[in-house]
C-alpha positions as CSV (number, residue, x, y, z in Angstrom):
1,X,0.0,0.0,0.0
2,X,1.5,3.4,-1.0
3,X,1.5,6.5,1.2
4,X,-1.4,8.1,-0.8
5,X,-3.7,5.2,-0.1
6,X,-2.7,5.3,3.6
7,X,-3.5,9.0,3.7
8,X,-6.9,8.5,2.1
9,X,-7.9,5.8,4.5
10,X,-6.5,7.7,7.5
11,X,-8.6,10.7,6.5
12,X,-11.7,8.6,6.1
13,X,-11.2,7.1,9.6
14,X,-10.4,10.5,11.2
15,X,-14.1,11.2,11.9
16,X,-15.8,9.6,14.9
17,X,-19.1,9.0,13.0
18,X,-17.2,7.0,10.4
19,X,-15.5,5.0,13.0
20,X,-18.9,4.3,14.5
21,X,-20.2,3.2,11.1
22,X,-17.3,0.8,10.7
23,X,-17.8,-0.5,14.2
24,X,-21.6,-0.9,13.6
25,X,-21.0,-2.9,10.4
26,X,-18.5,-5.1,12.1
27,X,-20.8,-5.8,15.1
28,X,-23.7,-6.8,12.8
29,X,-22.0,-9.8,11.1
30,X,-20.2,-7.5,8.7
31,X,-23.3,-6.4,6.8
32,X,-25.6,-3.5,7.5
33,X,-28.3,-1.6,5.7
34,X,-28.1,2.2,5.5
35,X,-31.4,2.9,7.3
36,X,-30.1,0.8,10.2
37,X,-27.0,2.8,10.4
38,X,-29.1,6.0,10.4
39,X,-31.2,4.8,13.3
40,X,-28.5,3.3,15.4
41,X,-26.2,6.4,15.2
42,X,-29.0,8.9,15.5
43,X,-27.8,10.8,12.5
44,X,-29.7,12.2,9.5
45,X,-29.8,10.2,6.3
46,X,-27.8,12.8,4.3
47,X,-25.1,12.8,7.0
48,X,-24.9,9.0,7.0
49,X,-24.7,9.1,3.2
50,X,-21.9,11.6,3.3
51,X,-19.9,9.4,5.7
52,X,-20.6,6.2,3.8
53,X,-19.4,7.8,0.6
54,X,-16.1,8.7,2.3
55,X,-15.7,5.1,3.5
56,X,-16.6,3.7,0.1
57,X,-14.2,6.1,-1.7
58,X,-11.4,4.9,0.7
59,X,-12.4,1.2,-0.2
60,X,-13.0,0.5,3.5
61,X,-16.6,-0.6,2.9
62,X,-18.3,-2.1,-0.1
63,X,-21.9,-1.4,-1.2
64,X,-24.2,-4.3,-2.2
65,X,-27.6,-3.5,-3.7
66,X,-30.4,-5.9,-2.9
67,X,-33.7,-4.8,-4.4
68,X,-34.2,-1.2,-3.4
69,X,-31.8,-1.3,-0.5
70,X,-28.0,-0.9,-0.1
71,X,-26.1,-3.0,2.4
72,X,-22.6,-2.3,3.3
73,X,-19.8,-4.7,4.2
74,X,-16.3,-4.2,5.5
75,X,-13.5,-4.7,3.0
76,X,-11.3,-6.8,5.3
77,X,-8.5,-7.1,2.8
78,X,-8.0,-3.3,2.6
79,X,-8.3,-2.9,6.4
80,X,-5.7,-5.6,7.0
81,X,-3.4,-4.1,4.4
82,X,-3.8,-0.6,5.9
83,X,-3.0,-1.8,9.4
84,X,0.0,-3.8,8.2
85,X,1.3,-0.7,6.3
86,X,0.9,1.5,9.5
87,X,3.0,-1.0,11.5
88,X,5.8,-0.7,8.9
89,X,5.9,3.1,9.1
């Protein structure tokens, strides 16, 4: 993983709400629907969408459309690579 990728992921994880989203997805068997995130974090839907976009852009979570709904899963490969790269710095 190059330094630019590390920077992008670090910026995505620098917000407490994004950390809460990652934590919520992990605690729900690694798959969570957007409205569930909105309800569990007590944030507005536009705010959750903004945070999710940042996490998707950093490749930390992956969207999966099922019917009308989007579910989000953690990208464990990217997370592990990121953590490994941080240890090497």
